[in-house]
C-alpha positions in Angstrom: 6.6 21.4 47.2 4.3 24.2 46.4 1.3 23.8 44.1 3.0 25.7 41.3 6.1 23.6 41.5 4.0 20.4 41.4 2.1 21.7 38.3 5.4 22.7 36.6 6.9 19.2 37.2 3.7 17.5 35.9 3.8 19.8 32.9 7.4 19.0 32.2 7.0 15.3 32.6 3.8 15.3 30.6 5.4 17.3 27.8 8.2 14.7 27.6 5.8 11.9 27.2 3.8 13.8 24.6 6.9 14.5 22.6 7.9 10.8 22.7 4.4 9.7 21.6 4.3 12.4 18.8 7.3 10.8 17.0 6.0 9.5 13.7 6.7 5.9 12.7 8.3 5.5 9.3 5.6 5.8 6.6 6.3 2.3 5.2 5.8 0.6 8.6 2.8 -1.3 9.9 2.7 1.1 12.8 2.2 4.0 10.4 -0.7 2.2 8.7 -2.3 1.4 12.0 -2.0 5.1 13.0 -3.6 6.1 9.6 -6.5 3.7 10.4 -6.9 5.2 13.8 -7.0 8.7 12.4 -9.5 7.7 9.7 -11.9 6.4 12.4 -11.8 9.7 14.3 -14.6 12.2 13.6 -13.7 15.0 11.2 -12.2 18.2 12.5 -14.5 21.3 12.0 -13.2 24.1 9.7 -11.1 26.7 11.4 -11.7 30.4 10.9 -8.0 31.1 11.6 -4.8 29.7 10.2 -3.5 27.0 12.6 -1.3 24.4 11.1 -2.4 20.8 12.0 0.3 18.1 11.7 -2.0 15.4 13.2 -3.2 13.9 9.9 -6.9 14.1 10.9 -9.6 14.5 8.3 -11.5 17.7 8.0 -15.0 18.6 6.7 -16.2 21.9 5.3 -16.8 23.5 2.0 -14.5 23.6 -1.0 -14.2 26.4 -3.5 -11.9 26.9 -6.5 -9.5 29.5 -7.7 -10.9 32.2 -9.9 -9.4 32.7 -13.3 -7.5 35.9 -12.2 -5.4 33.7 -9.9 -3.7 32.0 -12.9 0.1 32.4 -12.7 0.0 34.2 -9.4 2.7 33.2 -6.9 1.4 30.8 -4.2 2.7 30.3 -0.6 5.2 27.7 -1.8 6.7 30.2 -4.2 5.5 28.5 -7.4 2.9 29.9 -9.8 -0.8 28.8 -9.8 -1.6 26.6 -12.8 -5.3 26.0 -13.3 -4.6 22.6 -14.9 -2.7 21.1 -12.0 -3.8 19.1 -8.9 -2.9 21.6 -6.3 -4.8 23.2 -3.5 -4.8 25.7 -0.7 -5.5 24.8 2.9 -5.6 26.9 6.1 -4.7 24.0 8.3 -2.6 21.4 6.4 1.2 22.0 6.3 2.5 23.0 2.8 3.7 19.8 1.1 0.9 17.6 2.4 -0.9 15.3 -0.1 -4.6 14.9 0.5 -7.7 13.2 -0.9 -10.6 15.6 -1.4 -14.1 14.0 -1.7 -17.2 15.9 -2.9 -19.8 14.7 -0.3 -22.6 15.5 -2.8 -21.5 12.9 -5.4 -18.7 10.8 -3.9 -16.1 11.9 -6.5 -12.5 12.1 -5.1 -9.3 13.8 -6.3 -5.8 13.8 -4.9 -4.2 17.2 -4.4 -0.9 18.7 -3.2 -1.2 21.4 -0.6 1.0 24.3 -1.9 -1.0 27.4 -0.8 -2.8 29.1 2.1 -6.5 29.7 2.0 -9.4 29.8 1.5 -10.0 33.1 3.2 -13.7 32.5 3.7 -15.1 31.1 7.0 -16.4 27.5 6.7 -14.3 26.7 3.7 -11.5 24.2 4.1 -9.8 24.0 0.7 -9.4 26.0 -2.5 -8.9 23.9 -5.6 -7.8 24.5 -9.1 -10.4 24.7 -11.8 -9.2 21.2 -13.1 -9.8 19.6 -9.7 -13.1 21.4 -9.3 -14.1 20.0 -12.6 -12.9 16.5 -11.6 -15.1 16.7 -8.5 -18.0 18.0 -10.6 -18.5 21.2 -8.5 -17.7 24.0 -11.0 -21.4 24.7 -11.8 -22.3 25.4 -8.1 -18.9 27.0 -7.3 -18.6 25.3 -3.9 -19.3 21.9 -2.5 -19.3 20.1 0.9 -16.1 18.1 1.0 -14.0 15.9 3.2 -10.3 16.4 3.1 -8.2 13.4 4.2 -4.4 13.9 4.3 -2.5 11.0 2.9 0.9 12.4 3.9 1.7 15.2 6.3 5.2 16.7 6.7 6.3 17.0 10.3 8.3 19.9 11.9 11.3 17.5 12.4 11.5 16.8 8.6 9.8 13.4 8.7 6.6 12.4 6.9 3.5 11.1 8.7 0.7 9.1 7.2 -2.7 10.7 7.7 -6.3 9.5 7.6 -6.3 9.3 3.8 -3.6 6.6 3.8 -6.1 4.2 5.4 -7.9 4.0 2.1 -4.8 4.2 -0.2 -2.8 1.5 -1.9 0.8 1.0 -1.0 1.7 2.5 -4.4 -0.4 5.6 -3.7 1.2 6.0 -0.3 4.7 5.7 -1.7 3.9 8.3 -4.4 2.5 10.6 -1.8 5.5 10.2 0.5 7.8 10.9 -2.4 5.8 14.0 -3.4 5.8 15.3 0.1 9.5 14.9 0.4 10.0 16.7 -2.9 7.7 19.5 -2.0 9.4 20.1 1.4 13.0 19.6 0.4 15.2 22.6 0.8 15.6 24.5 -2.4 19.0 25.4 -3.9 18.6 29.2 -4.3 20.8 29.3 -7.5 18.7 26.6 -9.2 15.4 28.2 -8.0 16.4 31.6 -9.5 17.2 30.1 -13.0 
C-alpha cells in the first residue's frame, strides 16, 4: 500500500472508533454521570472568537455581559422573543437548547439558563444574559463579570441529550428538569401551532 492509502485507512478506522465513542449514554444512566464528572474535572475551554458549536459538554470561562434594554422583544436565534425577565442566554459555542449553570467568579453566585440565542459578539465574552439573570449574579453594576459556564445538558446532532460538566454538581431532579427542558427546546415545531 502507498502512504496515502495507509493514512486513508487509518483515518477511516479512526473515524469509526471516534463515532462509536461519541455516542452519548442515556442521561439517567450511571455512565452519563461518570462522563459529567470527567468533563467537570477537565480544565475550562477558552472563549472562542468565532462561532463553533461545541457538543462536548465542557465548561468554559470568559466574561459575561447582558442584553441591553433595546433588545427586549427582539427575535432570537430560536425564533422566540427576548424577555428581560427570563432565564435565557446567548452563547457562541453551546448548541441552542442547552441548559447551563453560569457562575460569577467574583462572588460565587450561580444561575441556571437556557441557551436560546447566538452571541455575544465581543471577543473574550462567552455568554450574554438577560437583565434578570445579570441581577441574580450581581453583575449589573459593572456590566460584565468573569464567569464559568457549565452545561448541564447539551443536545446532540443525533437528537439525543448529553450531560455536561454542570451535571456533576446537579441533583437528580435538576438533571431531569434540564433534560426535559432541552428536549422541549429542541423538539420539532408544528408550523401551524407556531404561527398562531
